[in-house]
N, C-alpha and C positions, 0 to 999 in steps of 0.2 A: 178351036179345040184340036189337039193332036190326033192324027189318024192312028188306028190300031197298028202297033208295032213300030211307030215312029216316035221321034223325040222332038220337042220344041221348047223354046224358052218359056219358063213359068212366070207367074205374076204375084205369088204370095208375098205379103209384106213382111219386112223384118226391120226391127228398130235399130239394128246394129250392123247393117250390111257392109258399110264402109270400114268399120272397125274390124269386122271379120276378114275382109279382104286383106287388110294390112297384116292381121295375125297369120293368115294363110301364107302370105309371102315370106313372113319371118320363119314359118315352120317348114316350108318346102325344102329347105336345105337339109332337113333331117330325114328326108324320104329314105325308106329302107327297101332294098331289093331282096327278093327271096328266090333262090335258085330251085326250081322244081318243087315237088311236094315235100317240104320239110322245114319245120321250125318248132322248137319248143324247149323250154328249160324245165326239167322235172321239178326243180326246187321252187318254181314260180307259181304253179297252178293252185292257188289257194282260193281266191274268191273273185274279185271284180275282173270281168273279162277273162277269168280263169288264169290270169297271169299276175298273181297277187303280190309279187315281190318287185319293188321298184328299182332295184339295183341295175344300172345300165348293162353290166356284163351279162347278167342272166337274161335280161330282155333281148340282148343281141343274139344270144344263143337261140332263144325262142324264135326271133324274127329272121335269122339269117342262116340257120342250119337245118339239117334234116331231123334233128332231135325233136323239133316241134311236131312234125307230121307223125313221127313214131309215137310220141307221147299222146297226141290226139287219138290215134288208133287204139292205144291202150285204154284211154279214158272211155272211148265209145264201147269197147268190149266190156269193161267193168260196169259201166252204167247199164248196159243191156241186161247184164246178169243181176245187178242189184235192184234195178227198177224196170222189170219186164213190161209194166204198163205205164211207165213214165213217173217222174218224181212228184208230180202233182196231178190232181183231177182236173182235166181240161174243162173249161166252161165256154162253149161257143157263144158268140155275140151275133145276133141276127137283126138286120134292118130290112125293110122291103127292098129286095133286089141284091143284097150283099150279105155274105156270111164271113165272119172272122173266126177261124179255129186256131187257138193256141195249141202248139204241139210241144209238150214237155220232153226235152232231150238232154242227154248227158246228165250231170248231177244237179244242175240248176238253170240250164239254158232254156230259152223258148225260141222255137221257130214258129212262123205264122203262115197258115194257108188262108189266103183271101180269095173269095169266090164271087164271081158274078153269077148269081143263081139263075138269071135269065138265059145266059148262053152256056153255062157250065164251064166257062173259061176261068182259069185261076192263076194266081201268082203266089210264090212262096218267098218269105223274107227270112234270110239267114238259115239255110238248111244245114244244120249241124250233123244230124244223123240221117243219111239217105233212106235207110230202111223205115224209120219212123215216119218220115215225110211221105215216102211212097205208099205206105200203108194207109195214111190219111187220104191221099189222092185217090186210091182205089176204093176206099170206103165211101168217099163222097161222090165218086163217079164223075170226076172232073178232068179237064184237059189242062195240063201244066204248060202255060205259055211263057212264063217269065220267072226268073230268079232275081231278087233284089238283095244284094249284099251290102251291109252297112260298112264292113271293113274286112281286111284280109285275114284276120286271126282264124285259126282252123276251127275253133268252136263256133264260128259263124259262117264259114265258107267250105267246110270239109266235105259237104255232100254234093257240091257242084258237079264234080267229075262224073259220079255215078248217075246222078239225075239227068245230066245232059246225054249220057249214053242211052238212057231209057226213054228220053223224050227228045227226039232229034230236032224238033222245031223250037225247042225252048231256048230263049235268049237269056244271057246273063248280064245284068246291069250293075254298075258300080263306078267308083272313081278310078281313073287311070293312074292316080297318084299312089294307089295301093295295089300290090301284086295279087289281085283276086284271081283265083283259079278259074279258067275257062271263060274269062271275061270276053264277051262278044260286042257289047254296046257300052263304051265308056260314056259317062254322064258328066256334065258340067253343072255347076251350081244353078238351081232354079229351072232346070229342064224338066219337062213332063213326059210321062209315058202312059199310054192307054193299053189296057188289057180288057177286051170286051167293053163294058161300059164303065170300068174302073179307071180312074185317072190318079196317078201317083206323081207327086212332085218331089224331086231330089234336092236336098239342101246340104251344102257343104258345111260340115261341123268338125273341123280338125281339132286335135288335142289328144284324144286317146290314140289315134294314129293320124298321120299327116293327111290321109285320104278318107277319113271317116265321113260317111254320109248318113243322113236320116231320110226317111220317106214318109210323105204325108198323103194319105188317101183323102180325096175330096169327097166329103159326105153329103154335099148339097143335093146331088141328083137322087139320093136315097132318103133324104129327110133326116140325116144323122149328123152328129158333129164331125169335124175333121178327126182323123185318126193318125197319130204320130207313132211310127215304128222307129224306136230310138236307138236300137243296138246297144252300144256301150257308152253312149253319151249320157243318158239319163235313166235312172232307175226310180222305183218308188222309194222316195226319201233318200236317194243317193245319186252318185254319178260315177263315171268310169275314171280310171287313173289317166293322167295326161302323160302317157309314155313318150309321145312324139310331139309335145307342145308345151308351152309355158302356161302359167296360171292365167295370163292375159288372153292367150288363145282359147283356153277352155272357157273362160268367162264369156268371151264373145260368142262362142258356140252355144252356150247355155242360154244366152240372151236371145239368140235366134229361135230357140225352141219356145221360150216364154212368149215371144212375139206372135206366136200362132194363135193365141187366145185362150182364155180360161176354160172354155167348154171343150177344148181339144182332149180327146181320149189318149192316154199314154199307154203304149204297149211296149214294155222294156225287153231287153235281150236276156235278162236274168231274173230269177226269183230270189231277190235279196231283201225283201221288204222287212222281215222280222229283224234281221241284223242291223239294217240301216236305221230303222225306227228306234231300236234299242239304243244305238249310238246317239241318235239325235236327241233322245230324251235325257242324255247326260249333259248335253250342251244347254238346252232350254228346259229348266226344271218346272216352269209354270207356263205350259202351252197347252190349253185345253184341246185344241184341234189335234195336236200330236198325241196326247194321251188317249183321245177317243179312237184315233186311227190305229194306234198300237194295240189297244184292246181288241179291236176288230181283227187285226192281222193275226194276233195270237190265236184267236178262235179259228180263223181260216186255216192256219198252218197245223193246228192240232188235228184238223180233219183232212189234211193234205190237199187242201183246195188252193187253187191259184189266187193270187191277190191282185191280178191285173184284170181290167184296166183301172187306173185312177184318172183324174183329170189334172190338167196343168193348173187350174185354179186351186184345187186341193193341195197340190204339191207346194205351191207358194206359201201355204200356211204351216207346213211342217218340215219341208226338205231344206236342211241347212245350206246346201249348195245353191239353192235358189233364193236364199234369204240374206245374202251378203250385204244388202242395203239396209237391213233391219237393225236399229240401234240396240235392241235387246240381245241379239246374237253378237254384235260387235263388243258389247260390254261384257258378255259372258266369256268371250275370248281374251278380254283385256286389251283390246285394240281400239285406238282412237285415230281419227283422221288428222294428219299433220297440217299445219297452216300452209295453205297454197297447194296442198296435194290434190291432184286430179281425182275426182270422185271414182272414176273407173279404176284408176291405179290403186286406190284404197280398197275398193271391192275385190280386186285381184289379190291384194295382200290378205284380205279376210278369207277368200277362197283357199289360198295357199295354206293358211293356218288350219282351216277345217279339214283340208286334205291330209295335212300332217297328223292331226289328231286321229283322224279315221284310220290312217295306216298304223299308228301305234295301237289303236284299239283292236285292230285285226290281229296284230302280232301277239297280243296277250292271251 
């Protein structure tokens, strides 16, 4: 087991590790640098990852210029005014020895405070708004030991600087392939980090960004399922846009997530459930699991309640981005596997079409 504050190679299984490594090498050439605090295109911030327009010039403005940081600051200010108590009612998840507190930030983001209740040591995933995160830290009376960033985008990393100033011993973890603010401890695929009795494994999941990572909390010591903090890789019934990767890269990353097991709890980076399920219902008109989940989500959102977590087992019954192998979805899209076509190449083609239709759906 890794010692507190140290990193070691992890052991979680993945059904597509070799394919993902190939996808990573193909994607690495697209790595974006960002000079200082600044990136964002005003025209982009619609939905997924807050960077909803896929036009490369706009994304480049977001990813390479100071406009992004200025837009992020503006979004934080507006969200604090519009949602003084957050966009959703947080619902803490508790197991013996661990507490997971979703923190609703900006207009639809989630940060997560994960607490070892025995030692009061804590980690935060993707601290968008440092004031909201600090308020949760103070309310829970915990010591912030670590920040885990899934990727560089400001709505997931914008609070790093302020929180590090307030918590001098706090370490910032993430991929060296992304320009994560205040990164102190770069992680490689399958490395583990301990915070108190909490053990997190980092998994490289490129596509949304070249350095995107997800973090898996080992629930074994607490008698709980594994917990996947998925950033902008995977949402309830949706997934992030592949800004810095191909459909093949994104498919390999999604397969890494699915390989964690059906009981794994999914804690996504955004509250997109209602929109994503509504879109999914247009693709599969006769899916009882989808219909049932949509009805539940409608009720939750009417009461401004969070829809997370779901499970990866659930997601595979209604999330079209995880159903690329299902004949009913393929037929609904009018796609058929060509003779001699590699199964994964065909699934990537299905994923690309689902993504295209989702982007058109958002634009209407």
